[in-house]
Each structure stands twice: as structure tokens, then as C-alpha cells.
PyMOL Python script that loads the backbone (N, CA, C, O; Angstrom):
from pymol import cmd

cmd.read_pdbstr("""\
ATOM      1  N   MET A   1     -39.733  63.367 -55.781  1.00  0.00           N
ATOM      2  CA  MET A   1     -38.473  63.259 -57.023  1.00  0.00           C
ATOM      3  C   MET A   1     -37.549  64.154 -56.944  1.00  0.00           C
ATOM      4  O   MET A   1     -37.764  65.361 -56.834  1.00  0.00           O
ATOM      5  N   PRO A   2     -36.231  63.513 -57.004  1.00  0.00           N
ATOM      6  CA  PRO A   2     -35.098  64.594 -57.080  1.00  0.00           C
ATOM      7  C   PRO A   2     -34.832  65.007 -58.239  1.00  0.00           C
ATOM      8  O   PRO A   2     -35.099  64.401 -59.276  1.00  0.00           O
ATOM      9  N   LEU A   3     -34.161  66.318 -58.132  1.00  0.00           N
ATOM     10  CA  LEU A   3     -33.676  67.020 -59.678  1.00  0.00           C
ATOM     11  C   LEU A   3     -32.044  66.790 -59.522  1.00  0.00           C
ATOM     12  O   LEU A   3     -31.186  67.187 -58.733  1.00  0.00           O
ATOM     13  N   ILE A   4     -32.070  65.899 -60.748  1.00  0.00           N
ATOM     14  CA  ILE A   4     -30.253  65.589 -60.717  1.00  0.00           C
ATOM     15  C   ILE A   4     -29.682  66.158 -61.742  1.00  0.00           C
ATOM     16  O   ILE A   4     -30.255  66.223 -62.830  1.00  0.00           O
ATOM     17  N   ASP A   5     -28.435  66.664 -61.523  1.00  0.00           N
ATOM     18  CA  ASP A   5     -27.948  67.317 -62.793  1.00  0.00           C
ATOM     19  C   ASP A   5     -26.889  66.169 -63.592  1.00  0.00           C
ATOM     20  O   ASP A   5     -26.132  65.377 -63.030  1.00  0.00           O
ATOM     21  N   TYR A   6     -27.077  66.332 -64.925  1.00  0.00           N
ATOM     22  CA  TYR A   6     -26.470  65.408 -65.493  1.00  0.00           C
ATOM     23  C   TYR A   6     -25.304  65.933 -66.511  1.00  0.00           C
ATOM     24  O   TYR A   6     -25.218  67.148 -66.694  1.00  0.00           O
ATOM     25  N   LYS A   7     -24.361  65.002 -67.209  1.00  0.00           N
ATOM     26  CA  LYS A   7     -23.596  65.336 -68.289  1.00  0.00           C
ATOM     27  C   LYS A   7     -23.542  64.306 -69.051  1.00  0.00           C
ATOM     28  O   LYS A   7     -23.179  63.175 -68.730  1.00  0.00           O
ATOM     29  N   CYS A   8     -23.994  64.771 -70.337  1.00  0.00           N
ATOM     30  CA  CYS A   8     -23.954  63.599 -71.496  1.00  0.00           C
ATOM     31  C   CYS A   8     -22.391  63.375 -72.027  1.00  0.00           C
ATOM     32  O   CYS A   8     -21.598  64.129 -72.591  1.00  0.00           O
ATOM     33  N   SER A   9     -22.315  61.960 -71.576  1.00  0.00           N
ATOM     34  CA  SER A   9     -20.879  61.262 -72.122  1.00  0.00           C
ATOM     35  C   SER A   9     -20.792  61.481 -73.632  1.00  0.00           C
ATOM     36  O   SER A   9     -19.736  61.608 -74.252  1.00  0.00           O
ATOM     37  N   ASN A  10     -21.902  61.508 -74.103  1.00  0.00           N
ATOM     38  CA  ASN A  10     -21.698  61.427 -75.949  1.00  0.00           C
ATOM     39  C   ASN A  10     -21.371  62.868 -76.389  1.00  0.00           C
ATOM     40  O   ASN A  10     -20.427  62.974 -77.172  1.00  0.00           O
ATOM     41  N   CYS A  11     -21.995  63.977 -76.014  1.00  0.00           N
ATOM     42  CA  CYS A  11     -21.909  65.482 -76.492  1.00  0.00           C
ATOM     43  C   CYS A  11     -21.557  66.276 -75.642  1.00  0.00           C
ATOM     44  O   CYS A  11     -21.433  67.434 -76.041  1.00  0.00           O
ATOM     45  N   GLY A  12     -21.261  66.003 -74.176  1.00  0.00           N
ATOM     46  CA  GLY A  12     -20.911  67.067 -73.221  1.00  0.00           C
ATOM     47  C   GLY A  12     -21.803  67.918 -72.712  1.00  0.00           C
ATOM     48  O   GLY A  12     -21.517  68.750 -71.850  1.00  0.00           O
ATOM     49  N   ASN A  13     -23.011  67.754 -73.245  1.00  0.00           N
ATOM     50  CA  ASN A  13     -24.203  68.640 -72.628  1.00  0.00           C
ATOM     51  C   ASN A  13     -24.431  68.342 -71.128  1.00  0.00           C
ATOM     52  O   ASN A  13     -24.643  67.266 -70.570  1.00  0.00           O
ATOM     53  N   GLN A  14     -24.331  69.574 -70.639  1.00  0.00           N
ATOM     54  CA  GLN A  14     -24.835  69.613 -69.043  1.00  0.00           C
ATOM     55  C   GLN A  14     -26.463  69.994 -69.036  1.00  0.00           C
ATOM     56  O   GLN A  14     -26.872  71.026 -69.567  1.00  0.00           O
ATOM     57  N   PHE A  15     -27.269  69.112 -68.424  1.00  0.00           N
ATOM     58  CA  PHE A  15     -28.708  69.417 -68.129  1.00  0.00           C
ATOM     59  C   PHE A  15     -29.098  68.738 -66.561  1.00  0.00           C
ATOM     60  O   PHE A  15     -28.387  68.071 -65.809  1.00  0.00           O
ATOM     61  N   PHE A  16     -30.372  69.152 -66.425  1.00  0.00           N
ATOM     62  CA  PHE A  16     -30.816  68.586 -65.351  1.00  0.00           C
ATOM     63  C   PHE A  16     -32.132  67.987 -65.420  1.00  0.00           C
ATOM     64  O   PHE A  16     -32.838  68.690 -66.143  1.00  0.00           O
ATOM     65  N   GLU A  17     -32.748  67.000 -64.977  1.00  0.00           N
ATOM     66  CA  GLU A  17     -33.719  66.006 -65.155  1.00  0.00           C
ATOM     67  C   GLU A  17     -34.315  65.827 -63.782  1.00  0.00           C
ATOM     68  O   GLU A  17     -33.624  65.821 -62.763  1.00  0.00           O
ATOM     69  N   ILE A  18     -35.545  65.691 -63.795  1.00  0.00           N
ATOM     70  CA  ILE A  18     -36.596  65.201 -62.653  1.00  0.00           C
ATOM     71  C   ILE A  18     -36.705  63.633 -62.668  1.00  0.00           C
ATOM     72  O   ILE A  18     -37.326  62.998 -63.521  1.00  0.00           O
ATOM     73  N   VAL A  19     -36.069  63.137 -61.688  1.00  0.00           N
ATOM     74  CA  VAL A  19     -36.084  61.645 -61.887  1.00  0.00           C
ATOM     75  C   VAL A  19     -36.623  60.625 -60.758  1.00  0.00           C
ATOM     76  O   VAL A  19     -36.339  60.930 -59.600  1.00  0.00           O
ATOM     77  N   SER A  20     -37.223  59.674 -60.928  1.00  0.00           N
ATOM     78  CA  SER A  20     -37.911  58.764 -59.668  1.00  0.00           C
ATOM     79  C   SER A  20     -36.960  58.329 -58.741  1.00  0.00           C
ATOM     80  O   SER A  20     -37.267  58.114 -57.569  1.00  0.00           O
ATOM     81  N   SER A  21     -35.834  58.186 -59.175  1.00  0.00           N
ATOM     82  CA  SER A  21     -34.779  57.450 -58.598  1.00  0.00           C
ATOM     83  C   SER A  21     -33.297  58.196 -58.845  1.00  0.00           C
ATOM     84  O   SER A  21     -32.986  58.481 -60.002  1.00  0.00           O
ATOM     85  N   PRO A  22     -32.490  58.473 -57.861  1.00  0.00           N
ATOM     86  CA  PRO A  22     -31.295  59.300 -57.763  1.00  0.00           C
ATOM     87  C   PRO A  22     -30.372  58.429 -58.701  1.00  0.00           C
ATOM     88  O   PRO A  22     -29.504  59.021 -59.342  1.00  0.00           O
ATOM     89  N   ASP A  23     -30.513  56.951 -58.835  1.00  0.00           N
ATOM     90  CA  ASP A  23     -29.626  56.261 -59.634  1.00  0.00           C
ATOM     91  C   ASP A  23     -30.119  56.135 -61.122  1.00  0.00           C
ATOM     92  O   ASP A  23     -29.587  55.429 -61.978  1.00  0.00           O
ATOM     93  N   GLU A  24     -31.242  56.949 -61.291  1.00  0.00           N
ATOM     94  CA  GLU A  24     -31.828  56.652 -62.764  1.00  0.00           C
ATOM     95  C   GLU A  24     -30.632  57.497 -63.677  1.00  0.00           C
ATOM     96  O   GLU A  24     -29.897  58.404 -63.289  1.00  0.00           O
ATOM     97  N   LYS A  25     -30.705  56.951 -64.831  1.00  0.00           N
ATOM     98  CA  LYS A  25     -29.928  57.741 -65.951  1.00  0.00           C
ATOM     99  C   LYS A  25     -30.703  58.505 -66.829  1.00  0.00           C
ATOM    100  O   LYS A  25     -31.844  58.099 -67.048  1.00  0.00           O
ATOM    101  N   ALA A  26     -30.317  59.535 -67.379  1.00  0.00           N
ATOM    102  CA  ALA A  26     -31.305  60.713 -68.285  1.00  0.00           C
ATOM    103  C   ALA A  26     -31.132  60.675 -69.301  1.00  0.00           C
ATOM    104  O   ALA A  26     -29.924  60.587 -69.519  1.00  0.00           O
ATOM    105  N   LYS A  27     -31.797  60.693 -70.293  1.00  0.00           N
ATOM    106  CA  LYS A  27     -31.660  60.852 -71.838  1.00  0.00           C
ATOM    107  C   LYS A  27     -31.451  62.654 -72.138  1.00  0.00           C
ATOM    108  O   LYS A  27     -32.254  63.543 -71.850  1.00  0.00           O
ATOM    109  N   CYS A  28     -30.338  62.764 -72.685  1.00  0.00           N
ATOM    110  CA  CYS A  28     -29.749  64.101 -73.442  1.00  0.00           C
ATOM    111  C   CYS A  28     -30.701  64.730 -74.035  1.00  0.00           C
ATOM    112  O   CYS A  28     -31.228  64.133 -74.974  1.00  0.00           O
ATOM    113  N   PRO A  29     -31.204  66.084 -73.688  1.00  0.00           N
ATOM    114  CA  PRO A  29     -31.915  66.503 -74.559  1.00  0.00           C
ATOM    115  C   PRO A  29     -31.503  66.985 -75.686  1.00  0.00           C
ATOM    116  O   PRO A  29     -32.332  67.199 -76.571  1.00  0.00           O
ATOM    117  N   GLU A  30     -30.128  67.260 -75.894  1.00  0.00           N
ATOM    118  CA  GLU A  30     -29.478  67.732 -77.201  1.00  0.00           C
ATOM    119  C   GLU A  30     -29.412  66.832 -78.109  1.00  0.00           C
ATOM    120  O   GLU A  30     -30.026  67.030 -79.158  1.00  0.00           O
ATOM    121  N   CYS A  31     -28.557  65.476 -77.907  1.00  0.00           N
ATOM    122  CA  CYS A  31     -28.150  64.638 -78.832  1.00  0.00           C
ATOM    123  C   CYS A  31     -29.147  63.290 -78.640  1.00  0.00           C
ATOM    124  O   CYS A  31     -29.174  62.452 -79.541  1.00  0.00           O
ATOM    125  N   GLY A  32     -29.912  63.130 -77.503  1.00  0.00           N
ATOM    126  CA  GLY A  32     -30.734  61.756 -77.275  1.00  0.00           C
ATOM    127  C   GLY A  32     -30.290  60.754 -76.822  1.00  0.00           C
ATOM    128  O   GLY A  32     -31.054  59.793 -76.719  1.00  0.00           O
ATOM    129  N   SER A  33     -28.982  60.637 -76.418  1.00  0.00           N
ATOM    130  CA  SER A  33     -28.101  59.822 -75.961  1.00  0.00           C
ATOM    131  C   SER A  33     -28.407  59.328 -74.404  1.00  0.00           C
ATOM    132  O   SER A  33     -28.283  60.184 -73.529  1.00  0.00           O
ATOM    133  N   GLU A  34     -28.823  57.908 -74.000  1.00  0.00           N
ATOM    134  CA  GLU A  34     -29.012  57.839 -72.948  1.00  0.00           C
ATOM    135  C   GLU A  34     -27.951  57.521 -71.930  1.00  0.00           C
ATOM    136  O   GLU A  34     -28.268  57.151 -70.800  1.00  0.00           O
ATOM    137  N   ASP A  35     -26.530  57.673 -72.357  1.00  0.00           N
ATOM    138  CA  ASP A  35     -25.201  57.759 -71.806  1.00  0.00           C
ATOM    139  C   ASP A  35     -24.987  59.174 -71.073  1.00  0.00           C
ATOM    140  O   ASP A  35     -24.517  60.227 -71.505  1.00  0.00           O
ATOM    141  N   SER A  36     -25.376  58.910 -70.113  1.00  0.00           N
ATOM    142  CA  SER A  36     -25.233  60.011 -69.014  1.00  0.00           C
ATOM    143  C   SER A  36     -24.747  59.906 -67.819  1.00  0.00           C
ATOM    144  O   SER A  36     -24.931  58.876 -67.170  1.00  0.00           O
ATOM    145  N   GLU A  37     -24.086  60.893 -67.356  1.00  0.00           N
ATOM    146  CA  GLU A  37     -23.726  60.407 -65.787  1.00  0.00           C
ATOM    147  C   GLU A  37     -24.050  61.550 -64.765  1.00  0.00           C
ATOM    148  O   GLU A  37     -23.982  62.722 -65.137  1.00  0.00           O
ATOM    149  N   ARG A  38     -24.310  61.309 -63.815  1.00  0.00           N
ATOM    150  CA  ARG A  38     -24.584  62.385 -63.015  1.00  0.00           C
ATOM    151  C   ARG A  38     -23.656  63.371 -62.191  1.00  0.00           C
ATOM    152  O   ARG A  38     -22.656  62.913 -61.639  1.00  0.00           O
ATOM    153  N   ILE A  39     -23.923  64.518 -62.113  1.00  0.00           N
ATOM    154  CA  ILE A  39     -22.771  65.672 -61.581  1.00  0.00           C
ATOM    155  C   ILE A  39     -22.913  65.727 -60.487  1.00  0.00           C
ATOM    156  O   ILE A  39     -23.959  66.251 -60.104  1.00  0.00           O
ATOM    157  N   TYR A  40     -21.909  65.201 -59.424  1.00  0.00           N
ATOM    158  CA  TYR A  40     -22.126  65.613 -57.939  1.00  0.00           C
ATOM    159  C   TYR A  40     -21.829  66.915 -57.606  1.00  0.00           C
ATOM    160  O   TYR A  40     -20.913  67.487 -58.197  1.00  0.00           O
ATOM    161  N   LYS A  41     -22.476  67.478 -56.735  1.00  0.00           N
ATOM    162  CA  LYS A  41     -21.939  68.984 -56.660  1.00  0.00           C
ATOM    163  C   LYS A  41     -21.686  68.775 -55.188  1.00  0.00           C
ATOM    164  O   LYS A  41     -22.135  67.888 -54.461  1.00  0.00           O
ATOM    165  N   GLY A  42     -20.820  69.843 -54.879  1.00  0.00           N
ATOM    166  CA  GLY A  42     -20.274  69.730 -53.489  1.00  0.00           C
ATOM    167  C   GLY A  42     -18.949  70.087 -53.262  1.00  0.00           C
ATOM    168  O   GLY A  42     -18.483  70.895 -54.064  1.00  0.00           O
ATOM    169  N   LYS A  43     -18.207  69.678 -52.348  1.00  0.00           N
ATOM    170  CA  LYS A  43     -16.782  69.999 -52.035  1.00  0.00           C
ATOM    171  C   LYS A  43     -15.833  68.744 -52.638  1.00  0.00           C
ATOM    172  O   LYS A  43     -15.599  67.818 -51.862  1.00  0.00           O
ATOM    173  N   PHE A  44     -15.322  68.693 -53.899  1.00  0.00           N
ATOM    174  CA  PHE A  44     -14.520  68.078 -54.671  1.00  0.00           C
ATOM    175  C   PHE A  44     -12.999  68.732 -54.602  1.00  0.00           C
ATOM    176  O   PHE A  44     -12.770  69.938 -54.685  1.00  0.00           O
ATOM    177  N   TYR A  45     -12.005  67.691 -54.432  1.00  0.00           N
ATOM    178  CA  TYR A  45     -10.720  68.602 -55.043  1.00  0.00           C
ATOM    179  C   TYR A  45     -10.594  68.300 -56.609  1.00  0.00           C
ATOM    180  O   TYR A  45     -10.728  67.214 -57.173  1.00  0.00           O
ATOM    181  N   GLY A  46     -10.297  69.563 -57.165  1.00  0.00           N
ATOM    182  CA  GLY A  46      -9.887  69.716 -58.790  1.00  0.00           C
ATOM    183  C   GLY A  46      -8.651  68.970 -59.037  1.00  0.00           C
ATOM    184  O   GLY A  46      -7.940  68.618 -58.095  1.00  0.00           O
ATOM    185  N   LYS A  47      -8.348  68.700 -60.305  1.00  0.00           N
ATOM    186  CA  LYS A  47      -7.217  68.272 -60.790  1.00  0.00           C
ATOM    187  C   LYS A  47      -6.173  68.905 -60.338  1.00  0.00           C
ATOM    188  O   LYS A  47      -5.213  68.225 -59.979  1.00  0.00           O
ATOM    189  N   ASN A  48      -6.105  70.429 -60.242  1.00  0.00           N
ATOM    190  CA  ASN A  48      -5.031  70.962 -59.858  1.00  0.00           C
ATOM    191  C   ASN A  48      -4.818  71.541 -58.302  1.00  0.00           C
ATOM    192  O   ASN A  48      -4.325  72.603 -57.920  1.00  0.00           O
ATOM    193  N   GLY A  49      -5.387  70.419 -57.558  1.00  0.00           N
ATOM    194  CA  GLY A  49      -5.494  70.501 -56.189  1.00  0.00           C
ATOM    195  C   GLY A  49      -6.486  71.655 -55.370  1.00  0.00           C
ATOM    196  O   GLY A  49      -6.376  71.889 -54.166  1.00  0.00           O
ATOM    197  N   GLY A  50      -7.346  72.233 -56.166  1.00  0.00           N
ATOM    198  CA  GLY A  50      -8.109  73.554 -55.720  1.00  0.00           C
ATOM    199  C   GLY A  50      -9.642  72.645 -55.032  1.00  0.00           C
ATOM    200  O   GLY A  50     -10.015  71.493 -55.252  1.00  0.00           O
ATOM    201  N   ASN A  51     -10.162  73.569 -54.286  1.00  0.00           N
ATOM    202  CA  ASN A  51     -11.099  73.065 -53.839  1.00  0.00           C
ATOM    203  C   ASN A  51     -12.359  73.310 -54.718  1.00  0.00           C
ATOM    204  O   ASN A  51     -12.776  74.468 -54.726  1.00  0.00           O
ATOM    205  N   CYS A  52     -12.986  72.436 -55.420  1.00  0.00           N
ATOM    206  CA  CYS A  52     -13.799  72.472 -56.711  1.00  0.00           C
ATOM    207  C   CYS A  52     -15.423  73.053 -55.888  1.00  0.00           C
ATOM    208  O   CYS A  52     -15.933  72.540 -54.892  1.00  0.00           O
ATOM    209  N   THR A  53     -15.870  74.057 -56.555  1.00  0.00           N
ATOM    210  CA  THR A  53     -17.260  74.526 -56.290  1.00  0.00           C
ATOM    211  C   THR A  53     -18.141  74.129 -57.490  1.00  0.00           C
ATOM    212  O   THR A  53     -19.243  74.592 -57.787  1.00  0.00           O
ATOM    213  N   GLY A  54     -17.641  73.459 -57.930  1.00  0.00           N
ATOM    214  CA  GLY A  54     -18.897  72.943 -59.101  1.00  0.00           C
ATOM    215  C   GLY A  54     -18.695  73.534 -60.645  1.00  0.00           C
ATOM    216  O   GLY A  54     -19.274  73.130 -61.653  1.00  0.00           O
ATOM    217  N   ASN A  55     -17.561  74.770 -60.536  1.00  0.00           N
ATOM    218  CA  ASN A  55     -17.468  75.534 -61.686  1.00  0.00           C
ATOM    219  C   ASN A  55     -15.839  75.059 -61.800  1.00  0.00           C
ATOM    220  O   ASN A  55     -14.971  75.456 -61.023  1.00  0.00           O
ATOM    221  N   CYS A  56     -15.611  74.133 -62.923  1.00  0.00           N
ATOM    222  CA  CYS A  56     -14.604  73.562 -63.306  1.00  0.00           C
ATOM    223  C   CYS A  56     -13.476  74.561 -63.631  1.00  0.00           C
ATOM    224  O   CYS A  56     -12.328  74.432 -63.204  1.00  0.00           O
ATOM    225  N   ALA A  57     -13.937  75.667 -64.499  1.00  0.00           N
ATOM    226  CA  ALA A  57     -12.882  76.668 -64.781  1.00  0.00           C
ATOM    227  C   ALA A  57     -12.275  77.377 -63.819  1.00  0.00           C
ATOM    228  O   ALA A  57     -11.347  78.144 -64.070  1.00  0.00           O
ATOM    229  N   SER A  58     -12.806  77.157 -62.486  1.00  0.00           N
ATOM    230  CA  SER A  58     -11.969  77.888 -61.520  1.00  0.00           C
ATOM    231  C   SER A  58     -10.796  76.877 -60.887  1.00  0.00           C
ATOM    232  O   SER A  58      -9.907  77.398 -60.214  1.00  0.00           O
ATOM    233  N   CYS A  59     -10.795  75.813 -61.045  1.00  0.00           N
ATOM    234  CA  CYS A  59     -10.002  74.785 -60.104  1.00  0.00           C
ATOM    235  C   CYS A  59      -9.639  73.853 -61.325  1.00  0.00           C
ATOM    236  O   CYS A  59      -9.146  72.878 -60.758  1.00  0.00           O
ATOM    237  N   GLY A  60      -9.610  73.648 -62.428  1.00  0.00           N
ATOM    238  CA  GLY A  60      -9.259  73.196 -63.403  1.00  0.00           C
ATOM    239  C   GLY A  60      -9.903  71.596 -63.795  1.00  0.00           C
ATOM    240  O   GLY A  60      -9.312  70.800 -64.524  1.00  0.00           O
ATOM    241  N   GLY A  61     -11.208  71.345 -63.151  1.00  0.00           N
ATOM    242  CA  GLY A  61     -11.766  70.307 -63.558  1.00  0.00           C
ATOM    243  C   GLY A  61     -11.800  69.314 -61.921  1.00  0.00           C
ATOM    244  O   GLY A  61     -10.920  69.282 -61.060  1.00  0.00           O
ATOM    245  N   CYS A  62     -12.863  68.742 -61.933  1.00  0.00           N
ATOM    246  CA  CYS A  62     -13.419  68.023 -60.835  1.00  0.00           C
ATOM    247  C   CYS A  62     -12.654  66.383 -61.139  1.00  0.00           C
ATOM    248  O   CYS A  62     -12.308  65.887 -62.211  1.00  0.00           O
ATOM    249  N   HIS A  63     -12.575  65.855 -59.799  1.00  0.00           N
ATOM    250  CA  HIS A  63     -12.234  64.316 -59.743  1.00  0.00           C
ATOM    251  C   HIS A  63     -10.703  64.248 -59.546  1.00  0.00           C
ATOM    252  O   HIS A  63     -10.140  63.156 -59.464  1.00  0.00           O
TER     253      HIS A  63
END
""", "prot")
cmd.dss("prot")
cmd.show_as("cartoon", "prot")
cmd.util.cbc("prot")
cmd.orient("prot")
């Protein structure tokens, strides 16, 4: 079972969850919302053109 990083779309809380499928959404432990999205870690280009390492403060945010 994979350990997946998520971000809650409702409250912004970041958390991890062990799930049975990588496509499964997880319930936020802070607010209880099931509206979460998977956080993909790896090499992304930040909004400011930087190479994102997962720390959005360093590059201005992913995507």
C-alpha cells in the first residue's frame, strides 16, 4: 500500500495517508473534507520558472 501526500482543497492542510490505490482520495484529518488532491513530489517547474523541489517557498509554487 502506497503512502501518498495530499493537500486538502477545503482548508489547505497537507497530510499523508496510506491508501490501497494511488488514485484514491483521502479524508482530511483537520476538517474532515474528502476534497483532497495528491501532491506530486519530484521535479516540477515553479511559477517563477525555478526547479521545484517540493518546497514552494523556494520557487514560488508548483504547476
